[in-house]
C-alpha positions in Angstrom: 63.6 136.5 83.1 63.5 132.6 83.4 61.5 130.8 80.7 60.1 127.3 80.6 62.8 126.4 78.1 65.5 127.5 80.6 63.8 125.6 83.4 63.8 122.5 81.4 67.4 122.8 80.5 68.5 123.5 84.1 66.3 121.4 86.3 64.4 118.8 84.3 65.1 115.1 84.8 63.6 112.7 82.4 63.0 110.0 85.1 61.4 112.4 87.6 59.2 114.0 84.9 58.0 110.6 83.7 57.2 109.6 87.3 55.2 112.8 87.8 53.2 112.2 84.6 52.5 108.6 85.6 51.4 109.6 89.2 49.1 112.4 87.9 47.6 110.1 85.3 47.0 107.4 87.9 45.4 109.9 90.3 43.0 110.9 87.6 42.0 107.3 86.8 43.3 107.6 83.2 44.7 104.7 81.4 47.9 105.0 79.4 46.0 104.7 76.1 43.6 107.5 77.1 46.4 109.9 77.8 48.2 108.9 74.6 45.0 109.5 72.6 44.5 112.9 74.3 48.0 114.1 73.2 48.0 112.4 69.8 50.7 109.9 70.4 51.0 106.1 70.4 50.8 104.5 73.9 54.3 103.0 73.4 55.7 106.5 72.9 54.0 107.8 76.1 55.3 104.7 78.0 58.8 105.6 77.0 58.3 109.1 78.5 56.7 107.8 81.7 59.6 105.4 82.2 62.2 108.1 81.7 63.6 106.6 78.6 62.7 109.6 76.4 62.7 113.3 77.3 59.5 115.0 76.1 59.8 118.0 73.8 58.4 121.3 75.1 55.3 121.0 72.9 54.7 117.4 74.1 55.2 118.5 77.7 52.5 121.3 77.3 50.1 118.9 75.6 50.5 116.3 78.5 50.0 119.1 81.1 46.8 120.3 79.4 45.4 116.7 79.2 46.2 116.2 83.0 44.8 119.6 83.9 48.1 121.0 85.3 50.6 123.6 84.3 53.9 122.5 82.7 55.7 124.0 85.7 54.0 121.3 87.9 55.6 118.6 85.8 59.0 120.2 86.3 58.6 120.9 90.1 61.7 120.2 92.2 59.7 118.1 94.7 58.7 114.6 94.1 54.9 113.9 94.2 55.0 111.3 96.9 57.4 109.1 98.9 56.9 106.1 96.5 57.8 108.2 93.5 60.9 109.4 95.3 62.0 105.8 95.9 61.3 104.8 92.3 63.1 107.8 90.8 66.1 107.2 93.1 66.3 103.6 92.1 65.9 104.3 88.4 68.8 106.7 88.6 70.9 104.1 90.3 70.1 101.5 87.7 71.2 103.8 84.9 74.5 104.8 86.6 77.8 103.3 85.4 78.2 101.6 88.8 75.3 99.1 87.9 76.8 98.4 84.5 80.2 97.8 86.1 78.6 95.2 88.4 76.9 93.5 85.5 73.4 94.2 86.8 70.8 94.8 84.1 68.2 97.5 84.8 64.8 96.1 85.5 61.2 97.5 85.4 60.1 98.3 88.9 56.8 96.4 89.5 53.9 98.3 91.0 53.6 95.6 93.6 57.2 95.8 94.9 57.0 96.9 98.5 58.5 100.3 99.5 60.7 98.4 102.0 62.3 96.4 99.2 63.0 99.6 97.2 64.6 101.2 100.3 66.7 98.1 101.0 68.1 98.1 97.4 68.9 101.8 97.7 70.8 101.2 101.0 72.7 98.4 99.3 73.7 100.7 96.4 74.8 103.3 98.9 77.0 100.7 100.6 78.4 99.7 97.1 79.2 103.4 96.5 81.0 103.6 99.9 83.1 100.5 99.2 83.8 101.7 95.7 85.0 105.1 97.0 87.3 103.3 99.5 88.8 101.3 96.7 89.3 104.4 94.6 91.2 106.0 97.5 94.4 104.5 96.1 98.0 105.3 96.7 97.8 107.1 93.4 95.3 109.5 94.9 97.5 109.9 97.9 100.5 110.7 95.7 98.4 113.3 93.9 97.4 114.9 97.2 101.1 114.8 98.3 102.1 116.5 95.1 99.5 119.2 95.3 100.5 120.0 98.9 104.2 120.0 98.0 103.5 122.5 95.2 101.7 124.7 97.7 104.5 124.5 100.2 107.1 125.4 97.6 105.0 128.3 96.4 105.0 129.7 99.9 108.7 128.7 100.7 107.2 126.4 103.3 106.2 129.4 105.4 102.6 129.9 106.6 102.2 133.3 108.2 98.7 132.5 109.5 100.1 129.5 111.5 103.0 131.6 112.8 100.5 134.2 114.0 98.4 131.5 115.7 101.5 130.2 117.5 102.3 133.7 118.6 98.8 134.3 120.0 98.9 131.0 121.9 102.3 131.7 123.4 101.2 135.2 124.4 98.1 133.8 126.1 100.3 131.8 128.5 102.9 134.6 128.8 105.6 132.6 127.3 108.9 134.6 126.9 109.7 133.2 123.5 112.6 130.7 124.3 112.4 126.9 124.5 109.0 125.6 125.4 109.1 123.6 128.6 106.8 120.7 129.5 105.2 123.0 132.1 104.5 125.6 129.4 103.1 122.9 127.1 100.7 121.9 129.9 99.6 125.5 130.2 98.7 125.5 126.5 96.6 122.4 127.1 94.8 124.2 130.0 94.4 127.3 127.9 92.4 125.4 125.3 90.4 123.5 127.9 92.1 120.1 127.8 93.3 117.9 130.7 96.2 115.5 130.2 96.1 111.8 131.0 99.0 109.4 130.7 97.8 105.8 130.1 99.6 102.5 129.5 97.0 101.2 127.0 96.9 103.8 124.2 95.7 102.1 121.0 98.8 100.9 119.1 97.8 102.8 115.9 97.8 106.2 117.6 100.4 108.6 119.2 97.7 110.3 121.2 93.9 110.4 121.5 91.9 113.5 122.1 88.5 113.1 123.7 86.6 116.1 122.3 83.5 115.4 124.2 85.2 115.5 127.6 88.2 117.7 126.9 90.7 114.9 127.7 94.0 114.2 125.9 95.4 110.7 126.4 99.2 110.3 125.9 101.4 107.2 126.2 102.8 106.4 129.6 106.4 106.0 128.4 109.1 107.9 130.2 111.5 107.7 127.3 109.2 109.6 125.0 109.2 113.4 124.9 105.4 114.1 125.2 105.5 117.6 123.9 105.4 116.7 120.2 102.4 114.4 120.2 100.7 116.6 122.8 101.1 119.8 120.8 100.1 118.1 117.5 96.9 116.9 119.1 96.2 120.3 120.7 96.9 122.0 117.3 93.9 120.2 115.8 91.8 121.7 118.5 93.4 125.2 118.3 92.9 125.2 114.5 89.3 123.8 114.9 89.9 121.0 112.4 86.8 118.9 111.6 86.9 115.2 110.6 88.7 115.1 107.2 86.4 114.2 104.3 89.3 113.2 101.9 92.9 112.2 102.0 94.0 115.6 100.7 92.2 117.3 103.6 93.7 114.8 106.1 97.2 115.5 104.7 96.7 119.2 104.8 95.5 119.0 108.4 98.5 116.9 109.4 100.9 119.4 107.8 99.1 122.3 109.7 99.3 120.4 113.0 103.0 119.6 112.6 103.7 123.2 111.5 101.9 124.7 114.4 103.5 122.3 116.9 106.9 123.2 115.5 106.1 126.9 115.7 105.2 126.5 119.4 108.3 124.4 120.2 110.6 126.8 118.3 109.0 130.3 118.4 109.7 132.3 115.2 111.0 135.6 116.6 113.9 134.3 118.8 114.7 131.5 116.4 115.1 133.9 113.5 117.3 136.2 115.6 119.6 133.3 116.5 119.7 132.0 112.9 120.5 135.4 111.5 123.4 135.7 114.0 124.6 132.3 113.0 124.5 133.3 109.4 126.6 136.3 110.1 129.1 134.0 111.8 128.8 131.5 108.9 127.9 128.9 111.5 124.3 127.8 110.8 123.8 124.3 112.3 120.6 122.2 112.6 122.2 120.6 115.6 122.5 123.9 117.4 118.8 124.7 116.6 117.9 121.2 117.9 119.9 121.7 121.2 118.8 125.2 121.8 115.1 124.2 121.9 115.4 120.6 123.1 113.6 119.1 120.1 114.3 116.2 117.8 116.6 116.6 114.9 113.6 116.1 112.5 111.6 118.9 114.2 114.6 121.2 114.0 115.1 120.4 110.4 111.5 121.0 109.6 111.5 124.3 111.4 114.6 125.4 109.6 112.9 124.8 106.2 110.0 127.0 107.5 112.3 129.9 108.3 115.3 129.6 106.0 114.0 131.1 102.7 111.7 133.7 104.2 114.1 135.1 106.8 117.5 134.1 105.7 117.2 134.1 101.9 118.4 130.5 101.7 116.7 128.0 99.5 116.7 124.5 100.9 115.7 120.9 100.5 114.6 118.3 103.1 114.5 114.5 102.9 113.3 111.8 105.2 114.4 108.4 104.0 113.6 104.9 105.4 116.4 102.5 105.9 115.0 100.5 103.0 115.9 103.5 100.8 112.3 104.7 100.3 111.6 108.5 100.5 108.9 109.1 103.0 109.0 112.9 103.2 110.4 115.5 100.9 110.5 119.3 100.4 112.6 121.4 98.1 112.6 124.9 96.6 116.2 124.8 95.5 115.6 122.8 92.2 117.4 119.7 93.6 115.4 117.6 91.2 114.6 114.5 93.3 113.5 111.3 91.5 109.7 111.3 90.8 107.1 109.0 89.5 105.0 109.7 86.4 102.7 111.9 88.5 105.6 114.0 89.8 105.4 112.6 93.3 108.6 112.2 95.3 107.3 110.2 98.3 107.5 106.5 97.7 110.5 106.7 95.3 113.8 105.1 96.0 116.5 107.6 97.1 119.8 107.3 95.2 122.2 105.2 97.2 124.9 107.7 96.6 122.9 110.6 98.0 123.7 111.8 101.6 120.4 110.4 102.9 121.4 106.9 102.0 125.2 107.1 102.6 124.6 108.2 106.2 123.2 104.7 107.0 126.7 103.3 106.4 128.4 105.8 108.7 129.4 104.2 112.1 129.5 107.5 113.9 125.9 108.3 114.9 126.9 111.0 117.5 128.2 113.6 115.1 126.4 114.9 112.0 127.3 113.7 108.6 128.1 116.2 105.8 128.5 115.5 102.1 128.8 117.3 98.8 127.0 115.6 96.0 127.5 116.4 92.3 124.4 116.0 90.1 123.3 116.9 86.6 121.7 120.0 88.0 124.6 121.2 90.1 126.4 120.5 93.4 124.5 120.2 96.6 125.6 120.0 100.2 123.7 118.1 102.9 123.8 117.5 106.6 122.1 114.3 107.8 121.4 112.2 110.8 119.8 108.8 111.5 116.9 108.5 113.9 115.0 105.5 115.1 111.2 105.1 114.9 108.6 102.4 115.4 109.0 101.5 111.7 112.8 101.3 111.7 115.6 103.7 111.2 115.1 106.9 109.1 117.6 109.4 107.9 116.7 113.1 108.1 118.7 115.5 105.9 118.7 119.2 105.1 120.7 120.6 102.1 121.4 123.6 100.0 123.0 124.5 96.7 126.8 124.9 96.6 126.6 128.7 96.7 124.8 128.7 100.0 127.2 126.3 101.7 129.3 129.1 103.0 126.7 129.9 105.7 126.9 126.4 107.3 128.9 124.4 109.8 130.3 121.4 108.0 131.1 123.1 104.7 134.7 122.0 105.0 133.8 118.3 104.7 135.9 116.1 102.4 132.9 113.7 101.8 131.8 113.8 98.2 129.5 111.8 96.0 128.2 111.7 92.4 124.5 111.1 91.8 122.4 111.0 88.7 119.3 110.2 90.8 116.9 111.7 88.2 118.2 109.3 85.5 117.3 105.7 85.2 120.9 104.8 84.5 121.8 105.8 88.1 121.9 103.3 90.9 118.2 102.5 90.6 119.2 100.2 87.7 121.5 97.3 88.9 124.7 96.5 87.1 124.0 94.6 83.9 126.0 91.4 84.8 124.2 91.1 88.2 120.8 91.7 86.5 121.5 89.0 83.9 122.3 86.4 86.6 119.5 87.2 89.0 116.6 88.9 87.2 114.6 85.6 86.9 115.9 84.1 90.1 115.1 86.5 92.9 111.9 87.3 94.7 112.5 89.9 97.5 110.0 90.6 100.2 109.8 94.4 100.4 110.6 96.1 103.8 108.9 99.5 102.9 107.0 101.0 105.8 103.4 99.9 105.8 102.2 103.5 105.7 103.6 103.7 102.1 102.2 100.3 101.1 98.8 101.1 102.3 98.7 104.9 101.9 95.0 105.3 102.3 93.4 102.6 104.6 89.7 102.7 105.4 88.4 105.6 107.5 88.9 109.3 107.9 92.2 109.0 109.7 94.4 106.7 107.6 96.2 104.0 109.6 94.1 104.3 112.7 91.9 101.4 113.9 88.7 103.3 114.8 87.3 100.4 116.8 90.3 100.4 119.1 90.0 104.1 119.6 86.3 104.1 120.4 86.6 101.2 122.8 89.5 103.0 124.4 87.5 106.1 124.9 84.5 104.2 126.2 86.7 102.6 128.8 88.5 105.8 129.9 85.7 108.4 129.7 84.6 109.8 133.0 81.4 108.2 134.4 
């Protein structure tokens, strides 16, 4: 049974209660002094209650209710008494919030003669301040936390998401795909299956890889013959297949992007046949990311990602994955083999500098870009073997590497490599700290201009889709939408 005391504890708001008391008093033509006399309190005390500066005790609330001829429940009602009271209560709450104090704005008494339009305008301005404040708070630190949480989830599931694998199987079955490599024609059939038509255009907004017109069921792709359209096409279609809504946070945006990439990879490299081929390769001790890439005509990065999805669940092999920009910055990472990559104080790997002795950095200095590069690296946590390649992107060269602990090297092509390195990448004394004599000479005489990709320097730009110029996208859609 709910009591009045419970209701006061759960729903009462000193500002709202005070406004209801004032409104009821005014309706009855009572002056403040008259109501104060009726309840046996000084007018100044009652004024404090009406202005929301003091919460009335239960006995006082009952006395005020009797004097006004209402029940105590009416003073605690969830609804405001009138639109003007709603505006005043909302503004009082804003003025007492930490945001106002941070801006250096002192709370003020709302005059009776202040127009309702003025109150509404102030509230709209406070809303805009909140929006801008939220954007500023969406910092790279928040992005790193979201990355870290997602990486923990991926590690807990061995980077294998059965519900996405099932969705991929259902989509492929719907177009009667036999299970091998996905052709461009088959990708087009997937688009038709989900009710989307494909349109190649020369003026796609520069900040996008594709644009999906949800209203008209049209997917716009870049008109560049050198680019394999299947990846961006399937990633865009994945958002429709998975019924993603506009992300409300960076964490949600990041999770959606991972799901889109995963589903696109599962469509390009279907699980059943890929697992069969990988198991056969393991029996022959000839697992190769290059062979997986060539068998399904995908990029090395897609093949590497897909291998991490399947390796632990189906092959019993724990792995790690790295994507490193030519500047040395880690842009993507995954591990469930305790490789102990360098992290910041939050535990995030992305944005850290990769050790220059690690395979992912050494490969940039290898002249042979046709053949894969293999290397054993000794660390404080054991010896790891990696295979790596360098790929070009719009933001420069990146290396993509997949690696395993020494004991699992026996299953892979390239295990006989003579390339070896020693890395203490988890220690500050490793290559992240320059030699002492160089540091002494140049510490105060150098000012480098960082070449880190802009997506890491501005991890969370304005908008629901980080890095995308919304105005460009909307103008593009307006221009290309069917009349």
